[in-house]
C-alpha positions in Angstrom: -206.4 -110.2 83.7 -209.8 -110.9 85.8 -210.9 -109.3 88.6 -210.8 -112.7 90.6 -206.9 -113.5 89.9 -206.4 -109.7 90.6 -207.5 -110.1 93.9 -205.3 -113.1 94.1 -201.7 -111.6 93.5 -201.8 -107.5 93.9 -199.1 -106.0 96.4 -196.5 -104.1 97.0 -193.9 -103.6 94.5 -190.5 -102.9 94.8 -188.6 -101.3 91.2 -185.2 -100.9 91.9 -182.9 -100.1 88.5 -180.2 -97.3 87.8 -182.1 -97.0 84.5 -185.1 -94.3 85.2 -186.8 -95.9 81.4 -187.0 -99.0 83.1 -188.5 -98.0 86.2 -190.9 -95.9 84.3 -191.9 -98.8 82.6 -192.2 -101.1 84.6 -193.9 -99.3 87.2 -196.5 -98.4 84.4 -197.0 -102.1 83.4 -197.7 -102.7 86.8 -199.6 -99.9 88.3 -201.8 -100.7 85.3 -202.5 -104.0 86.8 -203.3 -103.0 90.2 -200.2 -103.0 91.5 -198.9 -101.0 94.8 -195.5 -100.1 93.2 -192.1 -97.9 94.5 -189.0 -97.3 92.8 -185.2 -96.3 94.0 -182.9 -95.8 91.8 -179.5 -97.8 93.8 -179.5 -100.1 96.1 -178.9 -97.4 99.0 -181.7 -95.7 98.6 -183.7 -99.1 98.1 -182.4 -100.9 101.1 -183.6 -97.3 102.9 -187.0 -97.9 101.6 -187.1 -101.5 102.8 -186.3 -100.4 106.5 -189.2 -98.5 106.3 -191.5 -100.7 104.4 -191.0 -104.0 103.3 -192.7 -104.4 100.1 -194.2 -108.1 99.3 -191.8 -108.0 96.2 -188.6 -106.9 94.3 -187.4 -106.6 91.0 -183.9 -105.4 91.5 -181.4 -104.4 89.2 -177.8 -106.2 89.1 -176.0 -104.0 86.9 -175.9 -100.4 89.1 -172.8 -98.6 90.2 -171.3 -98.4 93.6 -173.6 -101.2 95.4 -174.5 -104.0 92.3 -178.0 -106.2 92.8 -176.2 -109.0 94.0 -174.7 -107.3 96.8 -178.6 -105.4 97.7 -180.0 -109.4 97.7 -177.0 -110.7 99.8 -177.2 -108.5 102.4 -181.4 -108.7 102.5 -181.5 -112.4 102.6 -178.6 -111.9 105.7 -181.2 -110.2 107.7 -183.9 -112.3 109.3 -186.4 -109.3 109.1 -186.3 -109.7 105.0 -185.1 -112.5 103.7 -188.3 -114.5 103.1 -188.9 -111.8 100.6 -188.9 -112.7 97.2 -186.5 -111.3 94.8 -186.4 -111.5 90.8 -183.4 -110.3 89.1 -184.0 -107.9 86.3 -180.9 -108.4 83.5 -179.4 -107.9 80.1 -176.9 -111.2 81.1 -177.7 -114.2 79.4 -174.8 -116.0 80.5 -175.7 -118.8 82.9 -172.5 -118.3 85.3 -174.0 -114.9 86.0 -177.7 -116.7 86.7 -176.2 -119.0 88.3 -174.0 -116.6 91.1 -177.5 -114.4 91.5 -179.6 -117.9 92.8 -176.9 -118.2 95.4 -177.5 -114.8 96.6 -181.4 -115.2 96.9 -183.2 -114.5 93.8 -186.2 -116.7 92.7 -186.2 -115.8 89.8 -185.0 -113.7 86.4 -186.6 -111.0 84.3 -184.4 -110.7 81.2 -183.9 -107.6 79.7 -186.2 -105.9 77.1 -188.6 -106.4 79.3 -191.8 -109.1 77.8 -195.2 -107.6 79.5 -196.6 -111.3 79.5 -193.2 -112.6 81.2 -192.9 -109.7 83.4 -196.8 -109.7 85.0 -197.0 -113.9 84.6 -194.1 -114.1 86.9 -194.0 -111.5 89.5 -197.6 -112.9 89.4 -196.4 -116.2 90.1 -194.1 -114.8 93.2 -196.1 -113.6 94.4 -198.5 -116.3 95.7 -196.2 -118.8 96.3 -194.6 -115.9 98.7 -197.8 -116.1 100.2 -198.8 -119.0 100.3 -195.7 -119.7 102.0 -196.7 -117.5 105.2 -199.9 -118.9 105.4 -198.6 -122.6 105.9 -196.1 -121.1 107.7 -198.3 -119.8 110.6 -200.7 -122.4 110.2 -197.4 -124.5 111.3 -196.9 -121.8 114.1 -200.5 -122.1 115.2 -201.1 -126.4 115.5 -197.4 -125.3 116.9 -198.9 -123.4 120.0 -202.1 -125.8 120.2 -199.4 -128.7 120.5 -197.8 -126.9 123.4 -200.6 -126.0 125.1 -201.9 -129.3 125.0 -199.7 -130.6 126.2 -199.2 -128.8 128.9 -202.8 -129.2 130.2 -201.7 -133.2 130.3 -198.4 -132.4 132.1 -201.1 -130.9 134.6 -203.4 -133.1 134.2 -200.9 -135.8 135.1 -198.8 -134.5 137.2 -202.7 -134.1 139.2 -203.5 -137.7 139.1 -200.5 -139.0 140.8 -201.0 -136.9 143.5 -204.5 -138.3 143.7 -205.1 -140.6 147.0 -207.5 -142.8 145.3 -206.2 -145.2 141.7 -206.1 -144.0 138.7 -205.8 -146.1 135.6 -206.4 -145.7 131.5 -207.4 -148.6 129.7 -207.1 -148.6 125.7 -210.8 -150.6 124.1 -208.2 -153.7 123.8 -208.6 -154.0 127.7 -204.6 -152.9 128.4 -203.2 -150.8 130.7 -201.9 -148.2 129.6 -201.5 -145.7 132.6 -201.6 -145.9 136.0 -200.8 -143.4 138.9 -198.9 -144.2 142.2 -201.6 -144.7 144.2 -203.0 -147.8 141.4 -199.8 -148.9 141.4 -199.6 -149.3 145.0 -203.0 -150.6 145.7 -202.6 -153.5 143.2 -199.1 -154.9 144.0 -198.2 -154.6 140.8 -194.4 -152.7 139.2 -195.6 -149.9 137.4 -193.9 -151.7 134.4 -195.8 -154.9 135.3 -199.0 -153.6 135.4 -198.7 -151.5 132.2 -198.1 -154.6 130.6 -201.7 -156.4 131.5 -205.3 -156.4 130.7 -207.9 -155.7 133.1 -208.3 -159.8 132.0 -205.4 -160.7 133.4 -205.9 -159.7 136.9 -210.1 -159.3 137.1 -211.4 -163.4 138.0 -214.9 -162.3 136.3 -213.4 -160.5 133.3 -212.6 -162.3 130.2 -212.3 -160.5 126.5 -216.0 -160.4 125.5 -217.0 -159.2 129.1 -214.6 -156.9 128.9 -215.1 -155.6 125.0 -219.4 -155.6 126.4 -218.0 -153.4 129.0 -216.4 -150.7 126.6 -218.9 -150.7 124.5 -221.9 -149.8 127.4 -219.6 -147.3 128.4 -218.7 -145.7 125.1 -222.5 -145.8 125.0 -223.6 -144.0 128.2 -220.0 -142.0 128.5 -219.7 -143.6 133.0 -220.6 -146.5 134.9 -219.6 -147.2 138.3 -219.6 -151.3 139.5 -217.7 -153.5 141.4 -215.0 -155.4 140.4 -212.6 -157.5 141.9 -209.2 -157.4 141.8 -206.1 -160.2 141.6 -202.8 -158.2 143.0 -199.9 -159.2 142.7 -199.1 -160.3 145.9 -202.2 -162.4 144.9 -205.0 -161.3 147.2 -208.6 -160.8 146.1 -209.9 -157.7 146.3 -213.9 -156.0 146.0 -212.7 -152.4 144.3 -216.2 -149.9 144.0 -215.0 -148.8 140.3 -215.9 -146.0 138.5 -215.7 -145.8 134.4 -215.7 -142.9 132.6 
């Protein structure tokens, strides 16, 4: 196996099997590939090891005394601290219903005894890679969610500041339609808020046309800010001259 692939898949693996020979064979195979390997001979010992130091992947024998692999798997999957650890069952069982029971318990895969080295390495490598990819995606989602929450809070604070401002504040989209108007602008315009937000600049500006608004918007985009005087026809029919600053 090349160094690049080893760097991607190596990880900490716990092998749980009451057969010492199986433990030794698997441990040697995986250790030779650069994995950190630990072993447990029964279910209770496995749970103790996992509680102290959770592995990245678990190879779990099904047929064990006192506590079988199904019970170990179910316990881990019922605990939110460990439910995302991938578990691959080790079994000589060939029956479909036994495998179905294993998947229902929470296993991601099966490796059939007697072991084939290539199969073990391929399945282990695949599921460690998939687990890491899943964790990375979850982390990205959490980070983006945190950013959205922060942005939402900033927008809420900004909107509160606008609403409390004494001067009129409006937001206008590139087509010239009003998309936000604070309380001061609603009062001075003489239009109800819902009515104002259905209008375009050229609906209430007697000197405006759609073409003039587009020129105005293009110039604003180019220079970043503008200051000019506009005539506004209020909802009461009055014509008022406003000193307008655009940003």
